[in-house]
C-alpha positions, 0 to 999 in steps of 0.5 A: 560514492560517498557514505554518510553515518548518522548517529541515532544513539539518542533515539529511543529504540521504539522510534528507530523503525519509523526513522529508518522509514523516513531517512531515504526521503532526506535526499534523492541522492541517497541510494541505500541505507543500513542500520548498525544496531551495535553502534546505533548508526545509520549508514547512508550511501549516496550517488555523490562523488565528493564528500564536500558536496553541498548535498552532504550538508543538506542531508545532515541538516534534513536529518536534524529536522527529522530528529526534531520532528519525532521527539513527541512521536508516540509509538505503539507496538504492533500486536499479532492476532493470528500466526502460523509461523511456528507451524510446520508448512503443510506444503512442500517447499519448492525452489523459486525461479522468480526473476525481476522483469518489466512484464507479466507473463502468461503463467502469472496472468493465469495465476492472478486471475485465479487469485482474483476469482477467490477475492471476488468470491469472498466479496460476493459472499457478503453481497458485493456489487462489481465495479470498474473505475477510471485509473485517474482520480479527479482533483475534487475526489483527492481534495475530499479524501486528502490522501495527498496531504497524508501521504505526499510521498506516494502520489503521482500527478497527471500532466498533459500537453495543453490543446494550444497550437503554439505549445504543441509545436513547441513540444514537438520541437523540444522533444527532438532534444528531450527538453520538453518538460516545461510544456506539460501542464498539471490540471489537478488529476492524479493516478489512483493510489487505491480503488476505494475513493472511487467507491465513496465518490460514487455514493457522494451526497447520497442517503443510503437506506441499507448497507452497501458493499462494492468491490473493484479492481484496478492498477494503482500507482505509488511513488516508491523509492527506486532502490527499495523496489523489488518484486513485492514493492512496485510503482504500479500494481494491481489491487482489488478492494472490497468497500462496505458502508453501513452502521458501525456494528455491521461494518466492524463485523463484516471487516472481521468476517472477511478477515477470517475468510482470507486467513483460511484461504491464506493457510489453505494455499500453504502460506506462512505468516501472520495478521497484525495491527498496523498503521497507514504510512503517514509521512509526517510524525504528527500524523503518525502520533495522532492518526497512526496511534489511534489506528493501533489503539483501536485495532482500526487496521490489520495487515496480512503479512506473508513470510517468504522462503528467505524470511522476507516479510511483505503485507499482501492484504489489509483490513480497515475500519474507517469509522465515519471519517470517509463517509463524512467527507463524502457526505454519505448518510443514513436515512436519519442523515447521520454519516455512515460508517465504512471499512475496506479490505484491500488485496495486493494481487501482484504480491499474492502472485509473487508469494505463491510463485515463491512457494510453488515456482512457475511450474504449474505441475507443482501447484496445489488444486487451488480452486477445489480447496477454496470452494470448500473453504468458502461454503 
């Protein structure tokens, strides 16, 4: 195992976090990183057995390009707007027995259903209509929202075996030796990274004479770095989103009201954490400088961050104001033919479940009377 040390003594401290997020993408042979704050070095572990491997040189060269790309990066510090991290926990802390596994058990399914009922209740409070959408995102939809341009590191493309007898026979034969990748064909479809783009596609080209609120739930997919995955970060996860379209003032108001309701529920459950300004995970520094900076300066995005018993922080919900950008891309207008404004609130249901189990364990006898508390909160 070859370890590489990257000197970042020249990098301003406010840019270090962005750099640490991007270093894992320098090469697929990277298996981990650590940061030495004292000596200002990033130590990169790899799967290589030889320090003379061309891959080592490639990592150094890619790192220089990455350094060059962040020279003009503008970084704005996140601002905390709500926090209970200094308060004593209102619930007893019980040792978690959570384990990594490749399935969701019955207790977890019941818990996720309970949590989702809360999210639906919040959505219904603001007049949301329930929706269920396909898991696959069409090429036309992706081209409109441009997620693949802003976040290429996250996408999963969908491939299939063409309906051609010769190709099918070739695939079958090659499958015997696990040598079938050349038989797959990509036709421009993607596994959905989020739910909201379906809501915009549903209303594409429409004139809306009144405000609209939709909520949908589904499996989402993002191509996470394998060694960074844990129970809070997975390639496949369950998300519910509430999407609202209307005039600017109303959209901001709804976003903020939902955020208040979610925070009350968060505290009622007994979670510890905060709500802070945030940015989307733009891959390229020029996007982070322009779009990310705007998000931070305009309070366009907030994240709800839970702190687990061992001090780990994880974002479990986001509250987003999208201006008229997405409605403009999907040609969604008011009766004066002006692009509407929109926003969305997203809940990572798996992450809420993991945070709950971290606090109360799998033993349902330890669980608080959730449904009663939540009913009272949302009256």
